[in-house]
matplotlib code that plots the C-alpha trace (Angstrom):
import matplotlib.pyplot as plt

x = [-29.1, -25.6, -23.7, -20.0, -18.2, -14.6, -12.2, -11.4, -8.3, -5.3, -4.0, -0.4, 0.6, 3.8, 4.3, 7.5, 8.4, 8.1, 10.5, 13.0, 12.7, 13.2, 16.2, 17.8, 17.2, 18.8, 21.9, 22.2, 22.0, 24.6, 27.0, 26.6, 27.0, 29.6, 31.3, 28.1, 27.8, 24.1, 24.9, 25.1, 21.4, 20.7, 22.7, 20.6, 17.4, 18.8, 19.2, 15.7, 14.2, 16.0, 14.6, 11.1, 11.4, 12.3, 9.2]
y = [16.4, 15.4, 13.0, 12.7, 9.6, 9.5, 7.5, 4.1, 3.8, 2.8, -0.7, -1.6, -3.3, -4.9, -6.4, -6.0, -9.6, -8.6, -5.8, -8.2, -10.6, -7.8, -6.6, -10.0, -10.3, -6.9, -8.0, -11.1, -9.0, -6.5, -9.3, -11.0, -7.7, -5.8, -4.5, -3.3, 0.6, 0.3, -1.7, 1.7, 2.2, -1.2, -0.3, 2.8, 0.7, -1.7, 1.3, 2.6, -0.9, -1.0, 2.3, 1.1, -1.9, 0.3, 2.4]
z = [-2.4, -3.5, -1.4, -1.8, -0.9, 0.3, -1.7, -0.4, 1.7, -0.4, 0.2, 0.2, -3.0, -1.6, 1.8, 3.8, 2.9, -0.8, -0.3, 1.3, -1.6, -4.1, -2.1, -2.2, -5.9, -6.5, -4.4, -6.5, -9.7, -8.4, -7.6, -10.9, -12.9, -10.9, -14.1, -15.7, -15.5, -14.8, -11.6, -9.7, -10.4, -8.9, -5.9, -5.5, -5.8, -3.2, -0.8, -1.5, -0.9, 2.4, 3.3, 2.5, 4.8, 7.8, 7.5]

ax = plt.figure().add_subplot(projection="3d")
ax.plot(x, y, z, "-o")
ax.set_aspect("equal")
plt.show()
């Protein structure tokens, strides 16, 4: 007889507080590097972090 076990339930790696801290750090980076072309990627990351917090 073969028994199959279900995989363990996935645990969240980051808490909502972690997302808020990351979002603040990204805002700080964006303000400090406004002229850097890559800052638009950080702005997109900031938006995605905000979306993750609202879930």
